[in-house]
N, C-alpha and C positions, 0 to 999 in steps of 0.2 A: 100659621096654624098647621099642625102636624096631621098627616093622613091617618085615619083610624084604620086599624086592622079589621078586616071583615070577620063576621061571625058565621059559624056553621053549626048544624045540629050534629050531636054525637049520639049514635044509637037511636032507639025508638022511645025512650022514656021522657023526652023533653029537655034533656041537657043541651045547652048551647055554650060554646066556647069560641075563643078566637081561633081563626084558621091558622095562625102562627102562634107558637108558644115560646117560652123562655126556658131552656134547659139549664138547670141550676147546679148540676153536679160538680162542675169545675170551680164553682165558687168556694167550695170547702172541702174538695177531695179529688184525688186521682190524677189531676193534671198539674202537678207542681204543688207548692204549699198553698194553704188557704189564702184567698185574696182579702184585702183589707175590708172589714165589715162596712165602714161608711161608703166605700166605693160600690159595694155590692147592693147596699140599700138604695143608693142613688140609681143604679142600674135597674133594680126592680121597680122603683117608682117611675122611671122613664118608660119602662115596658108597659106598666099599668096605664099611665097617661097617654100612651099610644094605642091603647085599646087591647092590649094583651091580657087575657083572663085565664090562660092556661100556663101556670108555673109548675114546672116539672121537678119534684123533689123525691127523696126516698129516705126511709129510715136508715139506709146503709151508706148514704153520702155524707161522710164525716171524717174528720181527723180527731176530733174530740167526741164526746158522746152526743150523737144525733145533731151536730151543729148545723147542718144544712136545713133540716126540717124545722128547727127552732128559729133559724134566720127567717124563713118564709112565714111560718106561723099561721097559715090559713090556706084555703082553697083545696088543694089536692095533694095526695102523697101516695107512695107505693109501699108495698110490703112483699115479702117473699124471698128476699136474699139477705143473708147476714154472715158475719165472719165468726167462725169458731176456731180457736187456736190458729189464727192467721190464714185460715182457708175458707173460701166462700161456700156456704151451705144454702140450698134452696129449700124453702118450706112452704107447704100448702095444706098441711093437716089442720083439722078443726081447732085444736088447742092452740097451735101457733097463730092461726089466723085471728082468733079471738084475742090472744095476748098482744099481738102486734097492733091490732086496731085500738085496743084500750090504751096501750102505751103511746100510740100516736096522738090520740085524743088528749091525753094528759100533757104531752110535750107541747102540742099545738094550742093548748088551753081552749079547746073547743068542746061543744056538746055534739057536734055533728061535722063530719068531713064531707065536703061536697062531692068529690070524686076519689074513690079509693080503688086503686087497681093493683093487680098482682104484677110484680116486677118481672119475674120469670115463672113460667108454669113448672110446678113440681111434677115431674113425670112419674114419681113413685106414688102419687096420690091422684085418684080419678078427679078430673076437673069438676065433676058433678058434686063431689064432696066438698071441695074448696068453695065453689060458688054457693053451695047449700048453706055453708057457714056465713058467707058474705050476705046471703039473702036474709038470714036471721038478723044480722046487724042493720040491714035496711029496715026491716020490720020493727026493730027496737029503736029506730031513729038515730043510730050512731053514724050511719053513712047515708047519703042520698042516691049515689050512682055507683055502679060497679064497672070496672074496666079491666082489660087484660093487655099486658105488654108481651111482645115476642111470642104470640100464640098463633097457631096455624088456623086456617079457615074451619077445618073440621073441629078443632078444639073449641073455637068460638061458637059454632053451631051447638055443640053439646052443652056448653055453658049457658047459652041463651035458652036452651030447653028447660033449664032449672030456674033461671031468672034472667030477664033481658039485660045484656051488657052493652 
C-alpha cells in the first residue's frame, strides 16, 4: 500500500490540498517536446492515487492550443501569462481576468474551477483591481478559491484585504 500524501490548509477559506503537488508544465511545454499523452495520464493517475490533489497547470503551458490545461481537465489552473507575437505578456486587468477565466472554464468543461490563481502579478494593474475581478467570479460561482503565484507578502496582504486568498 502506498503512503498517502498529507493534506494542508491553504489560506483561510477552507481549501485543503495535498502538501505535495504535481507540476505539469513539462508534460506539454517548455522542457523539450510534449510527452506522450498516455504516459502523462498514467502519471496523473499515479499522483492522484498517492493522494496528490494539487495539479499545477496554466493556460500558457502548451505547444498546441492550451494542451496542458485540456490534459488535466479539472481542479486548478492559472491565468495571467500569455504569448503575443512570441513574447510573454503578463495580464491582470479586469477584462483579461474575466476572459481568461471563461476560456479556462470552457476548455476544462467545468462550471467552477476549484482554485484559480494568478500566474504572475501584473505590476501595471493594482492587485486590488485584479482580485476584485476574481472576487466577482467567486460570487458568480465560477471559481471557489483565489490564489497568487510569485507574489510578495505585501501584495498578498493587499489582495487579502479585497478577498481572502
